[in-house]
DOKE-176740 format. One line per 2 residues: for each residue x, y, z of N, C-alpha, C, O. Coordinates in pm, 1 decimal. Atoms other than C-alpha are relative to their C-alpha. Example, Ala and Ser with C-alpha at 12.3 -4.5 7.8 and 13.67 -1.06 7.14 Angstrom:
BEGIN
89.0,-119.0,0.0,1230.0,-450.0,780.0,90.0,120.0,0.0,193.6,118.1,66.5  -82.0,-119.0,-6.0,1367.0,-106.0,714.0,-77.0,109.0,73.0,-26.1,219.8,89.9;
//
This chain:
BEGIN
83.3,-119.9,0.0,0.0,0.0,0.0,87.0,125.2,0.0,202.0,121.6,43.7  -72.0,-127.6,-0.6,104.1,362.6,-48.2,19.4,47.3,143.5,-71.9,40.3,225.8;
-28.6,-50.0,-133.3,272.8,508.1,256.9,-39.6,147.6,11.0,-9.5,227.6,-77.6  33.9,-139.1,-25.7,131.8,829.3,402.8,45.3,33.3,142.3,62.3,-55.2,226.2;
-41.6,-43.4,-133.4,237.4,1033.7,703.2,-124.0,14.2,87.8,-198.6,111.5,77.2  117.7,1.4,-85.1,-24.7,948.0,962.6,29.3,51.9,140.6,-54.6,39.4,229.8;
-38.4,-41.3,-134.8,159.6,1098.2,1258.2,-101.1,97.3,59.9,-141.5,82.1,175.1  92.7,-99.6,-52.9,-74.9,1394.6,1293.2,-136.2,-60.7,30.5,-201.5,-23.2,127.9;
126.9,67.3,-25.1,-380.4,1172.6,1264.9,7.8,-83.9,127.0,-83.1,-79.9,210.0  -16.3,81.0,-120.6,-248.8,932.2,1527.7,3.8,88.8,124.5,-50.0,52.8,229.2;
-3.4,-94.6,-112.4,-178.7,1229.7,1752.2,-139.6,50.8,31.2,-176.7,64.7,147.8  136.1,-51.5,-16.8,-531.9,1359.6,1696.1,-91.3,-102.7,66.6,-170.8,-68.1,154.0;
88.9,103.1,-53.5,-700.5,1028.3,1775.3,56.8,-66.2,125.7,-7.5,-151.8,186.3  -64.7,51.3,-122.0,-458.4,951.3,2061.0,16.1,-151.8,-4.4,-7.6,-221.6,94.2;
-26.4,142.6,14.2,-375.1,608.2,1925.8,113.2,-19.3,-100.8,106.9,31.8,-212.6  -113.1,28.9,87.4,-46.2,486.4,1777.4,-11.4,-143.9,-48.8,-17.5,-236.6,31.9;
15.3,133.2,58.0,-75.6,190.8,1541.6,130.9,-78.0,5.0,238.4,-25.7,-24.7  -113.3,91.0,12.5,156.0,-104.9,1572.8,15.4,-44.2,-145.4,126.7,-57.5,-196.3;
1.6,40.6,140.5,55.3,-212.4,1220.6,-65.7,110.8,-81.5,-188.4,118.2,-89.1  55.1,-114.8,73.1,14.9,98.1,1005.7,-71.4,-41.4,-127.9,-146.2,37.6,-185.4;
71.2,46.1,120.1,-105.0,-113.7,712.2,-150.2,-4.4,25.2,-229.0,20.3,-66.1  142.1,0.6,-34.2,-437.4,-149.7,893.9,-59.8,138.9,-15.4,-171.6,154.0,-64.8;
46.1,-138.2,13.7,-470.0,227.1,906.3,-5.4,40.7,-146.0,-99.5,107.5,-188.9  -1.4,-33.5,142.3,-373.3,261.2,541.6,-120.1,-60.0,-71.9,-184.2,7.3,-152.6;
117.1,64.4,61.4,-641.0,11.5,437.0,-127.8,74.8,37.8,-214.1,97.3,-47.1  119.9,-69.3,-46.8,-900.9,193.8,648.3,-24.2,130.6,-74.0,-138.0,176.0,-85.7;
10.9,-130.8,65.6,-828.8,515.5,458.9,16.0,-8.8,-151.3,38.9,92.7,-217.2  -12.8,19.2,144.7,-811.8,367.5,107.6,-136.9,-14.5,-64.6,-208.0,-112.0,-40.2;
128.2,1.0,70.6,-1113.0,448.1,-108.9,6.8,-94.8,-119.1,113.7,-115.7,-176.4  3.2,95.8,110.8,-1222.8,200.6,-375.5,50.2,60.6,-130.4,103.8,-10.8,-215.1;
-45.9,-64.5,124.3,-1143.3,456.9,-647.3,151.5,-8.0,-13.3,203.7,-15.7,-124.5  -146.5,11.8,3.5,-774.6,438.9,-552.2,39.2,-139.6,-46.8,130.8,-155.0,-127.5;
-27.4,136.7,44.2,-777.2,61.3,-592.6,-30.2,-17.1,-148.4,45.5,-81.5,-221.0  37.7,12.9,141.2,-956.1,89.1,-926.6,105.9,58.7,-92.3,130.7,4.4,-199.9;
-99.6,-65.3,84.4,-688.6,322.0,-1063.4,139.6,-61.6,14.2,226.9,-37.7,-69.3  -134.6,54.0,-26.0,-393.6,127.6,-918.3,1.2,-151.8,11.2,92.6,-210.1,69.6;
11.5,145.4,-10.3,-504.9,-232.3,-952.7,119.2,-71.4,-62.4,165.6,-172.3,-9.3  -113.1,63.6,67.5,-223.0,-316.4,-1194.1,127.3,6.5,83.4,220.3,-71.4,62.4;
-116.6,-12.2,-87.1,24.4,-204.4,-929.2,-14.8,-85.7,126.4,71.3,-84.7,214.4  18.7,88.7,-113.8,-119.8,-452.6,-682.2,-82.8,56.0,113.7,-94.6,-6.8,218.9;
83.7,-59.3,-105.1,-344.6,-218.1,-483.6,-143.6,-49.5,-18.0,-216.6,1.8,-102.8  130.5,63.5,19.4,-658.4,-428.5,-443.2,-90.0,5.4,122.6,-204.5,-39.3,116.3;
77.6,2.8,-124.8,-777.0,-372.3,-84.8,-44.3,140.6,37.7,37.8,225.0,73.5  55.3,-128.8,-42.1,-1007.8,-78.2,-13.4,-53.6,-13.6,142.4,-36.7,-117.3,206.4;
48.8,0.4,-138.5,-1174.4,12.7,315.8,-141.0,-55.7,14.2,-200.9,-43.1,121.0  138.7,44.3,-5.8,-1508.4,-148.4,231.2,-21.0,-112.5,101.6,-119.9,-111.3,174.8;
11.9,107.7,-99.0,-1449.6,-465.5,437.2,19.6,55.1,141.3,-50.2,14.7,234.3  -23.2,-61.4,-131.2,-1312.8,-258.0,725.2,-122.7,77.4,45.6,-158.1,75.9,163.5;
121.7,-74.6,-32.1,-1621.5,-38.8,709.3,-107.7,-92.7,55.1,-176.3,-59.0,151.6  98.8,98.9,-44.3,-1842.4,-347.1,746.9,25.8,-40.7,145.5,-66.3,-44.9,227.1;
-35.5,39.8,-136.1,-1655.9,-457.2,1059.3,-17.2,116.6,96.9,-71.6,100.0,206.1  9.4,-117.3,-86.4,-1636.1,-106.3,1202.5,-143.0,36.5,34.3,-171.2,79.9,146.0;
141.4,-28.6,-23.5,-2010.9,-58.4,1165.0,-54.1,-85.5,114.3,-126.7,-36.3,200.6  47.4,90.4,-105.3,-2076.4,-362.7,1384.4,61.8,33.7,135.2,-6.7,31.4,237.4;
-68.0,-34.6,-125.5,-1818.4,-263.4,1645.5,-59.3,127.7,57.9,-85.0,136.0,178.0  59.4,-126.7,-43.3,-1958.5,89.8,1661.7,-137.6,-21.7,60.6,-171.9,38.1,162.5;
134.6,26.9,-49.2,-2309.2,-45.1,1707.8,2.9,-62.9,139.1,-76.5,-25.9,225.6  -11.3,66.0,-130.6,-2203.8,-268.9,1999.4,44.2,99.4,107.7,-12.5,103.5,216.9;
-50.3,-97.0,-97.4,-2007.4,7.2,2172.3,-108.1,101.1,37.3,-125.9,134.0,154.6  104.7,-99.2,-23.9,-2291.3,255.8,2133.5,-115.3,-59.9,79.5,-167.7,3.1,171.4;
109.5,66.8,-71.1,-2555.1,7.1,2248.2,35.0,-20.5,147.0,-47.9,4.6,234.5  -41.8,21.9,-138.2,-2356.0,-80.7,2561.0,2.8,132.0,77.9,-39.7,137.8,193.3;
-4.4,-130.8,-65.5,-2298.6,287.1,2640.3,-140.2,47.3,36.4,-163.1,91.1,149.1  136.0,-47.5,-24.6,-2668.5,373.7,2607.7,-70.3,-87.2,104.1,-146.0,-36.3,186.8;
60.5,92.0,-96.9,-2774.7,65.1,2804.9,41.1,37.6,142.2,-41.3,35.9,233.7  -49.7,-36.3,-132.6,-2558.8,172.5,3097.7,-33.5,144.0,38.0,-56.9,173.6,155.2;
24.9,-141.8,-27.2,-2619.6,547.1,3064.9,-145.7,26.0,34.4,-175.2,113.5,115.9  143.7,-21.9,-20.7,-3000.4,520.7,3059.4,-64.5,-130.0,49.2,-133.1,-197.4,-27.7;
47.4,129.3,-51.5,-3091.3,225.4,3287.2,-152.0,-15.0,1.7,-202.6,-127.2,6.3  146.0,7.6,-5.3,-3461.7,312.7,3290.7,-66.0,20.2,-135.9,-188.8,18.7,-145.5;
55.4,-26.3,133.4,-3503.2,378.3,2915.6,-51.1,-128.5,-63.8,4.8,-236.1,-42.8  53.9,118.2,67.7,-3715.9,144.3,2705.3,76.7,-27.9,-129.6,160.9,51.1,-172.4;
-71.4,42.9,120.3,-3599.0,-39.7,2395.1,-15.2,100.2,-114.6,79.3,124.6,-189.7  24.5,-94.3,108.7,-3757.1,211.8,2159.3,91.5,121.0,7.7,150.9,161.3,-92.3;
-88.3,-115.4,-18.8,-3566.2,506.1,2304.9,144.5,-36.4,-30.3,214.6,38.1,-98.7  -138.6,42.5,21.7,-3238.2,312.2,2303.9,27.7,-21.3,-148.1,133.1,17.7,-198.4;
-18.5,27.3,142.6,-3286.3,201.9,1943.8,5.6,128.2,-80.8,92.0,143.6,-167.2  3.1,-126.1,74.3,-3375.4,548.7,1816.1,125.0,82.8,27.5,181.7,143.2,-63.5;
-117.1,-79.9,-34.8,-3091.1,713.7,2003.9,126.3,-57.9,-62.3,210.9,15.9,-112.8  -115.9,62.1,64.4,-2836.8,462.7,1881.0,1.4,31.4,-149.1,106.1,64.9,-204.5;
6.9,-27.6,143.5,-2957.9,511.1,1523.2,44.4,142.5,-31.1,113.9,166.3,-129.9  -37.2,-139.5,22.3,-2916.4,887.3,1554.0,149.2,22.6,22.6,210.8,105.7,-44.2;
-142.2,-17.3,-31.4,-2567.2,853.0,1702.2,91.7,-63.0,-104.8,206.4,-21.0,-119.9  -85.7,68.9,97.5,-2439.2,621.4,1428.0,-44.8,24.8,-143.1,0.2,-44.2,-234.5;
46.3,-29.1,136.0,-2618.4,773.0,1127.9,110.3,70.7,-79.4,209.4,117.2,-23.2  -101.2,-56.5,89.4,-2426.2,907.0,829.9,35.8,143.4,35.7,153.7,178.7,37.9;
-26.6,-140.4,-31.6,-2463.4,1273.8,925.2,88.2,13.5,124.2,182.9,92.1,125.9  -75.9,-9.4,-124.4,-2331.6,1219.3,1277.4,142.0,-50.7,-18.0,236.8,11.2,30.3;
-133.7,55.5,22.5,-2040.5,1000.4,1167.5,84.1,93.7,-85.8,204.8,105.7,-64.7  -73.7,-96.1,82.6,-1945.4,1256.4,903.2,49.8,117.0,84.6,159.4,168.2,61.8;
-44.3,-106.1,-91.2,-1931.7,1521.8,1176.3,119.7,-46.4,82.5,215.4,28.3,102.6  -113.3,55.5,-75.5,-1705.5,1295.4,1381.9,125.2,-0.6,-87.1,232.8,40.8,-43.9;
-113.9,9.2,92.1,-1482.3,1238.0,1078.9,58.4,137.5,-29.7,180.4,153.9,-33.3  -48.7,-135.2,28.7,-1461.1,1608.8,999.2,74.2,60.5,118.9,166.7,139.7,101.1;
-63.8,-56.6,-118.9,-1363.4,1688.8,1356.5,145.8,-42.8,12.9,223.7,22.8,82.0  -139.9,44.3,-0.5,-1040.2,1492.4,1304.0,61.1,10.8,-140.0,167.6,-45.3,-165.9;
-48.4,-22.4,137.2,-998.3,1598.1,936.4,34.4,-131.1,-69.7,136.5,-141.1,-137.7  -31.2,133.7,50.0,-1018.0,1233.7,833.9,15.3,-4.1,-151.9,100.0,-76.7,-204.1;
-7.3,-0.1,145.5,-1076.8,1307.0,466.2,134.9,41.9,-54.2,173.9,-0.8,-162.8  -130.3,-48.1,45.9,-739.2,1480.8,440.8,103.2,-111.9,-7.3,203.8,-99.3,-77.2;
-97.3,109.0,-4.9,-563.0,1151.2,509.9,-34.7,-115.1,-94.4,40.7,-211.9,-103.2  45.8,112.0,80.9,-755.0,933.0,265.0,72.6,-9.2,-133.6,121.7,90.2,-187.1;
-55.4,27.1,132.5,-621.7,774.1,-53.3,-115.3,-11.6,-98.3,-203.0,-96.6,-82.9  103.7,0.0,102.3,-840.0,848.5,-355.1,61.8,-16.1,-137.9,178.9,15.5,-159.2;
-38.3,-9.2,139.4,-820.8,791.8,-726.0,-1.0,145.4,-42.1,-70.8,227.2,17.9  -13.2,-139.5,41.4,-732.4,1109.4,-911.7,-134.1,62.6,-34.9,-161.2,176.8,2.3;
129.7,-54.2,40.1,-1080.0,1152.2,-1057.8,-90.4,25.9,118.1,-155.6,130.0,125.1  85.2,-13.3,-118.2,-1260.2,1098.4,-729.4,42.4,118.5,85.4,-41.7,196.6,129.9;
-49.8,-105.5,-86.9,-1039.7,1335.8,-534.5,-14.2,137.6,-62.2,-50.1,234.0,5.5  -5.1,-131.0,64.8,-1020.3,1613.4,-791.6,-135.7,51.9,-43.2,-166.1,169.9,-26.0;
119.3,-50.9,66.9,-1357.8,1626.9,-958.5,-128.4,-12.6,80.1,-224.5,59.0,52.1  128.5,23.0,-65.8,-1619.3,1503.6,-714.8,1.5,26.6,150.0,-92.6,-9.9,220.4;
-1.7,-40.1,-139.9,-1510.2,1633.4,-375.9,-6.7,-114.1,98.2,-68.2,-102.0,204.2  10.1,118.7,-83.2,-1463.6,1288.6,-228.9,45.9,20.2,142.4,-9.0,-41.1,234.0;
-54.4,-17.7,-134.8,-1263.9,1410.9,69.6,-99.4,63.0,96.1,-82.6,54.6,217.7  95.6,-67.9,-86.8,-1562.1,1604.6,198.6,-141.6,-55.9,-15.1,-236.4,0.1,39.9;
132.6,58.4,18.0,-1850.8,1380.8,91.6,-39.6,-75.0,126.6,38.1,-154.7,179.2  43.5,57.7,-126.6,-2054.6,1273.7,393.4,7.2,-151.5,1.5,60.3,-210.3,95.6;
3.4,145.3,0.4,-2104.0,913.1,290.6,140.0,-58.9,1.2,163.8,-160.9,65.8  -136.4,51.2,9.8,-1734.2,866.6,210.9,75.2,10.8,131.5,139.8,-84.8,174.6;
-76.0,-16.0,-124.6,-1591.0,1008.3,530.2,-67.9,-70.6,116.8,-1.0,-111.4,211.8  68.4,78.8,-102.9,-1860.2,844.0,743.9,43.6,-145.7,-8.7,69.0,-210.0,93.2;
-47.3,137.5,19.3,-1761.0,509.5,594.2,144.5,-14.9,48.5,179.8,-115.0,110.8  -140.3,5.7,-42.7,-1394.1,588.3,656.7,11.2,2.3,151.4,100.4,-61.0,208.0;
-1.8,-3.0,-145.8,-1470.7,665.9,1020.1,-27.8,-139.3,56.1,37.8,-183.1,150.6  27.8,137.1,-42.4,-1624.0,320.2,1059.8,118.5,-91.0,-27.5,151.5,-176.9,54.3;
-117.4,80.6,33.3,-1323.7,166.9,883.7,114.4,26.4,97.3,190.0,-64.8,131.0  -103.5,-34.5,-98.0,-1093.1,351.9,1123.7,-26.0,-71.3,132.7,67.6,-117.9,197.6;
34.4,73.9,-121.2,-1279.0,198.4,1417.5,45.7,-144.8,-12.0,103.6,-200.4,81.3  -41.1,139.1,22.9,-1218.6,-146.0,1267.2,150.8,-14.2,7.3,201.3,-110.7,64.5;
-146.5,6.2,-0.3,-848.8,-71.4,1217.6,53.7,5.1,142.5,144.9,-69.7,177.8  -43.7,-10.1,-139.8,-807.9,31.6,1581.2,-32.2,-129.4,74.5,48.8,-178.6,152.9;
40.2,126.1,-63.1,-999.1,-278.3,1693.5,95.0,-114.3,-37.6,137.9,-190.6,49.0  -88.0,107.6,45.9,-783.9,-511.4,1483.2,141.8,17.2,52.3,212.5,-80.8,75.7;
-136.3,-27.8,-45.3,-465.1,-342.3,1598.9,13.8,-7.8,151.9,116.1,-53.8,202.8  -13.9,-12.0,-145.0,-539.4,-293.5,1967.9,-109.6,-61.6,83.2,-103.6,-56.9,206.1;
106.2,64.6,-75.4,-856.9,-478.3,2061.6,-118.1,90.5,31.8,-118.3,208.9,-2.0  124.1,-71.3,-26.0,-1199.6,-374.1,2185.1,18.2,119.1,92.8,-45.7,222.3,72.6;
-18.2,-112.1,-92.3,-1078.8,-154.2,2470.3,57.1,122.0,-71.9,17.7,235.2,-43.4  -54.9,-111.4,77.9,-875.2,56.7,2228.2,-107.8,62.1,-87.6,-114.4,184.2,-102.1;
109.9,-51.1,81.9,-1177.2,85.4,2000.4,-95.8,82.3,84.7,-141.9,188.1,41.8  88.5,-74.6,-89.9,-1391.6,194.2,2295.3,60.8,134.4,39.2,-8.0,236.4,42.2;
-66.9,-124.4,-39.6,-1135.3,451.6,2403.9,-5.8,104.4,-110.2,-9.4,224.4,-82.9  10.6,-92.6,113.0,-1152.5,602.7,2056.0,-143.8,47.5,-19.8,-167.8,166.9,-37.7;
138.8,-31.5,35.5,-1529.6,589.5,2004.0,-74.6,77.4,108.8,-145.3,173.6,78.9  85.7,-52.3,-106.6,-1674.8,678.2,2343.8,3.8,151.7,18.1,-100.8,210.5,45.5;
3.9,-146.5,-12.6,-1559.0,1043.2,2360.6,-92.6,66.5,-101.8,-157.0,166.7,-70.5  91.8,-55.0,100.5,-1750.8,1110.0,2036.8,-145.0,-22.9,43.0,-228.4,67.2,34.0;
136.0,33.3,-40.0,-2060.5,932.7,2166.3,-42.4,81.7,122.1,-151.4,139.0,124.4  33.1,-69.5,-124.6,-2049.9,1088.7,2513.4,-24.6,148.8,-21.4,-111.5,207.6,42.9;
12.0,-144.4,21.1,-2010.3,1442.5,2380.9,-117.5,36.7,-89.6,-150.2,154.6,-102.8  109.3,-29.8,93.1,-2300.7,1410.6,2136.8,-134.3,-57.3,40.7,-236.1,-23.1,-19.5;
125.5,67.2,-31.1,-2563.7,1199.2,2309.8,-107.4,97.9,46.1,-222.6,84.9,4.9  101.5,-94.7,-47.8,-2739.1,1488.7,2487.2,-51.4,87.6,-113.9,-169.8,120.8,-119.5;
40.3,-79.3,116.4,-2740.9,1692.6,2166.7,-97.7,-77.1,-86.4,-197.6,-22.0,-132.8  86.7,84.1,81.9,-2896.4,1403.1,1976.6,-137.8,-12.0,64.0,-239.4,-4.0,-5.0;
127.6,13.3,-69.5,-3165.4,1359.0,2240.2,-78.6,130.9,-5.0,-200.4,130.9,-23.0  66.9,-130.5,1.6,-3239.7,1731.4,2249.7,-59.6,30.9,-136.7,-172.4,79.1,-146.6;
48.2,-26.8,136.3,-3271.5,1761.2,1871.8,-113.6,-93.3,-35.8,-206.9,-55.8,-106.8  99.6,100.0,35.9,-3475.7,1445.3,1850.5,64.6,-110.7,-80.0,162.0,-87.8,-151.8;
-61.5,116.3,63.5,-3403.0,1099.3,1719.0,-72.8,-44.6,-125.8,-35.4,-146.3,-184.2  68.3,35.6,123.2,-3643.9,1089.3,1427.3,74.5,55.5,-120.6,115.0,171.8,-120.2;
-50.3,-53.4,125.1,-3500.6,1116.4,1078.6,-117.8,56.8,-79.4,-232.8,46.3,-36.9  106.4,-67.3,75.3,-3695.4,1300.9,808.0,-107.0,-97.0,-49.9,-226.0,-65.9,-45.7;
97.3,98.4,49.1,-3857.7,988.1,661.9,-93.5,-44.2,112.1,-214.8,-52.8,93.0  82.4,45.7,-112.9,-3976.8,870.5,1002.8,-97.3,108.7,44.2,-213.0,81.0,75.9;
85.8,-111.1,-41.7,-4112.0,1213.3,1090.5,-114.2,20.0,-98.5,-228.6,41.2,-58.1  104.4,-16.0,101.7,-4299.6,1242.5,760.4,-99.9,-114.0,9.2,-220.6,-91.6,-1.0;
88.9,115.6,-10.3,-4440.1,891.7,799.1,-94.1,13.3,119.0,-212.5,-18.6,108.7  82.9,-16.0,-119.9,-4564.9,967.8,1150.2,-111.8,100.6,-24.2,-225.3,79.7,18.6;
100.9,-102.3,29.1,-4745.0,1279.8,1028.2,-107.4,-54.2,-91.9,-226.4,-31.8,-69.6  95.7,53.2,97.7,-4906.2,1101.1,735.2,-89.5,-105.9,63.3,-207.0,-115.6,28.1;
77.7,107.6,-61.6,-5020.9,809.1,951.5,-114.3,50.6,87.0,-200.9,-27.2,127.2  110.3,-56.2,-77.3,-5246.5,1044.4,1144.8,-130.8,-4.5,-78.9,-239.8,3.3,-22.2;
117.0,16.0,87.4,-5480.7,1011.1,846.1,12.0,-135.4,-68.7,84.8,-146.7,-167.3  -22.0,137.7,44.5,-5515.5,634.9,781.3,-12.9,-22.2,-150.7,56.2,-107.5,-206.2;
21.6,25.4,143.2,-5636.6,662.2,421.2,108.8,59.2,-89.1,110.4,33.3,-209.4  -107.4,-60.1,79.0,-5330.1,860.0,309.7,113.7,-100.9,-21.1,145.6,-180.1,67.6;
-107.8,92.9,32.5,-5048.8,671.0,137.4,124.0,76.0,-46.0,116.5,162.1,-133.7  -126.8,-64.7,30.7,-4685.1,779.4,120.4,84.9,-94.9,-83.8,102.3,-211.7,-48.9;
-76.8,84.9,91.5,-4470.0,651.9,-167.4,126.8,72.0,-44.1,123.0,189.7,-80.0  -127.1,-51.1,51.0,-4101.9,702.3,-259.5,28.8,-66.7,-133.7,21.4,-188.9,-146.7;
-20.5,51.0,135.5,-4019.5,666.9,-628.2,139.8,37.8,-48.6,176.3,155.4,-48.3  -130.2,-25.8,61.4,-3671.6,630.9,-779.9,-23.2,49.1,-141.8,-80.8,-22.9,-223.4;
27.6,-58.4,131.4,-3678.3,860.0,-1083.7,125.7,18.0,-85.1,115.6,57.6,-201.2  -121.0,-15.9,81.0,-3314.3,865.9,-1194.8,125.7,-45.1,70.7,135.2,-41.0,193.3;
-133.5,33.9,-48.1,-2957.7,743.5,-1156.4,100.7,54.7,-100.3,76.8,49.8,-220.9  -102.4,-51.5,88.8,-2644.6,900.7,-1297.7,137.1,-13.6,63.7,149.1,-29.8,185.2;
-136.3,8.2,-49.2,-2267.5,885.5,-1268.2,56.8,-140.1,-10.5,-17.3,-235.8,-32.7  -66.2,130.9,7.3,-2012.1,601.5,-1270.0,-37.7,-86.1,119.5,-90.3,-34.9,218.4;
42.2,91.6,-106.3,-2065.6,292.1,-1052.0,49.4,39.2,139.0,-22.5,19.7,237.0  -53.9,-32.9,-131.3,-1840.4,419.4,-771.0,-42.8,138.8,47.3,-5.5,181.2,156.7;
38.2,-137.4,-34.0,-1998.9,766.0,-771.2,-140.5,29.1,-51.9,-161.6,126.1,-124.6  136.9,-13.5,49.5,-2372.1,723.9,-834.8,-73.0,114.7,69.2,-49.3,144.3,186.3;
91.6,-99.4,-53.4,-2625.4,1001.2,-787.1,-141.5,-52.3,-23.2,-180.0,-79.7,-136.9  136.8,50.5,8.6,-2980.7,884.8,-711.3,-99.1,115.3,18.5,-76.2,206.4,98.1;
104.8,-101.2,-9.9,-3294.5,1095.5,-757.5,-130.9,-67.2,41.4,-174.1,-164.8,-19.9  126.4,55.1,-50.1,-3613.5,1026.8,-561.9,-106.2,109.5,8.6,-75.9,227.4,26.7;
114.9,-86.2,-24.8,-3959.4,1179.5,-542.1,-89.0,-68.7,102.6,-100.9,-191.2,103.8  91.3,56.0,-98.9,-4201.8,1134.4,-255.1,-140.0,54.8,-27.3,-159.2,174.9,-46.3;
138.3,-35.0,32.3,-4577.3,1132.7,-316.3,-91.9,-31.6,117.8,-75.6,-132.9,185.9  110.5,27.0,-90.7,-4875.2,1161.9,-85.5,-119.1,-30.3,-88.8,-175.0,59.4,-151.8;
94.5,47.9,100.1,-5127.4,956.9,-279.3,58.1,31.0,-138.1,161.7,-25.3,-173.4  -55.3,-33.0,132.1,-5075.8,1107.1,-627.7,64.0,138.3,-3.5,101.9,186.7,-110.1;
-51.6,-136.5,-6.8,-4948.3,1445.4,-508.5,148.9,1.4,34.7,190.9,-55.7,135.3  -143.5,-11.6,-22.8,-4577.4,1524.1,-535.2,25.4,96.1,115.7,-18.4,211.1,114.1;
-30.9,-82.6,-116.1,-4448.9,1652.3,-202.1,144.6,47.9,2.5,173.0,156.4,53.4  -140.5,-37.4,-8.5,-4072.2,1657.9,-245.4,88.4,-78.3,-94.1,53.9,-188.5,-137.0;
-100.1,64.3,83.9,-3769.3,1573.1,-455.3,133.7,2.9,72.9,160.9,93.1,152.0  -130.6,3.0,-64.6,-3421.9,1472.9,-345.7,102.7,-76.8,-79.1,70.6,-173.8,-147.7;
-112.3,70.7,62.0,-3082.1,1369.9,-476.6,101.4,-34.5,107.9,116.8,37.9,206.3  -101.5,40.2,-95.9,-2809.9,1182.5,-293.0,91.0,-105.9,-57.3,62.6,-163.8,-162.2;
-96.8,99.5,45.6,-2512.3,951.9,-326.7,-32.2,-139.6,51.9,44.1,-233.8,30.6  57.4,130.2,-32.3,-2713.7,669.8,-175.1,-151.3,16.8,-11.0,-203.0,128.4,-5.9;
145.4,-7.3,9.8,-3080.2,582.4,-211.0,-59.9,55.9,128.7,-154.4,134.7,126.2  50.3,-48.0,-128.8,-3133.2,643.6,158.4,15.6,151.5,11.9,-76.1,220.5,56.3;
-23.5,-143.7,-8.8,-2978.4,989.9,139.6,-97.8,76.6,-87.2,-150.6,179.8,-45.8  92.9,-67.1,91.5,-3193.8,1083.1,-161.5,-141.5,0.3,56.5,-212.3,100.4,45.2;
133.0,6.7,-60.9,-3510.1,966.7,16.0,-11.5,98.1,116.8,-115.0,162.3,134.8  1.6,-93.2,-112.8,-3416.3,1168.9,324.3,-12.7,144.9,-47.9,-85.4,224.4,11.6;
7.1,-135.4,55.0,-3364.9,1482.6,113.6,-141.0,28.6,-50.5,-194.9,137.2,-29.0  137.2,-16.3,49.5,-3702.3,1428.9,-53.9,-97.9,15.9,116.1,-188.6,98.9,110.2;
88.4,-8.5,-116.5,-3870.2,1373.7,284.6,12.5,136.0,67.3,-86.6,192.5,113.6  -18.8,-131.4,-61.6,-3716.5,1693.2,418.7,-72.3,109.0,-79.8,-135.5,197.5,-22.0;
69.7,-97.8,84.4,-3848.7,1892.9,122.7,-150.3,-9.0,21.9,-219.6,92.7,22.7  142.2,18.2,-26.1,-4192.2,1742.8,188.6,-39.7,62.8,133.2,-145.6,124.5,143.8;
29.2,-59.3,-130.8,-4176.6,1849.3,554.0,0.4,152.4,-5.9,-77.9,218.2,62.7  -0.5,-145.4,20.4,-4087.6,2202.2,445.7,-131.0,43.1,-65.2,-192.7,141.0,-23.2;
124.4,-31.9,70.4,-4384.8,2203.7,207.5,-120.5,-6.4,93.9,-214.0,72.8,81.8  111.3,16.0,-93.5,-4613.4,2087.1,487.5,8.0,95.3,118.7,-79.6,94.3,205.1;
-15.4,-96.5,-106.8,-4485.3,2361.4,717.6,54.4,-58.3,129.3,44.2,3.7,235.1  -53.2,65.9,-119.6,-4318.8,2115.7,958.0,146.3,34.8,25.7,197.5,9.2,134.6;
-140.5,-37.0,-12.4,-3964.4,2245.2,897.3,22.6,134.7,-65.5,-51.1,175.3,-155.3  -41.8,-122.3,66.0,-3795.6,2571.5,812.8,63.4,-33.1,-133.2,100.7,-147.8,-157.7;
-53.1,19.9,135.2,-3666.8,2616.7,459.2,144.4,-49.0,2.4,180.9,-140.2,-71.8  -140.9,36.5,-3.1,-3299.5,2592.5,550.7,27.3,-96.3,113.9,-27.0,-80.4,223.2;
-35.5,92.1,-108.7,-3150.0,2300.8,747.8,68.8,75.8,112.3,141.4,172.2,88.0  -63.2,-64.7,-114.3,-3041.3,2396.9,1097.9,144.3,-40.2,10.5,214.5,4.6,101.2;
//
């Protein structure tokens, strides 16, 4: 793998890797592998992201279980979802400038703003968790993750744990005969950089449109536009 100077990152996260190859893999985007496959670069951070997602979920669940001993399952589930969602993880990643350390293909880095894309840096944050876990075990992973969780849990609870789709669905369900439908209306871009377009309808009435780099993100954007139209949200995101 390509060597990068991770000293500042290790200083920021307060963890020194014994095996820096694990860190390099965690910060390698698939576009870099695609452009350098002939040179033997075949391992991106996608597998690490998968592992990191599970580790993050366990750490967060245990923290919430102990922090809120009287809370019911619904509250714990919603709060965990809000703490590990793409937006929150992207904020965590930005706080340590994680995108600046990533390896990208030239096209991804230069033309599509990959270093600052929410989905990309959120995935890298999960991959970083996996790298720390593989290098130093669960306690090291907890020591890295918990400060982010602890400093954001009250904010998440105060703002609310419903995402836009859930909030829109709850409002619509107040009238049983109403039906909410999300429709995929377009896809564009190369396989590693897709843009999805969705529309959300209340019965046959168009309420909102949204674009995103994942289907979920596009649906959320469409749901938010619908909530603005219904007067449930301000025009600009807070």
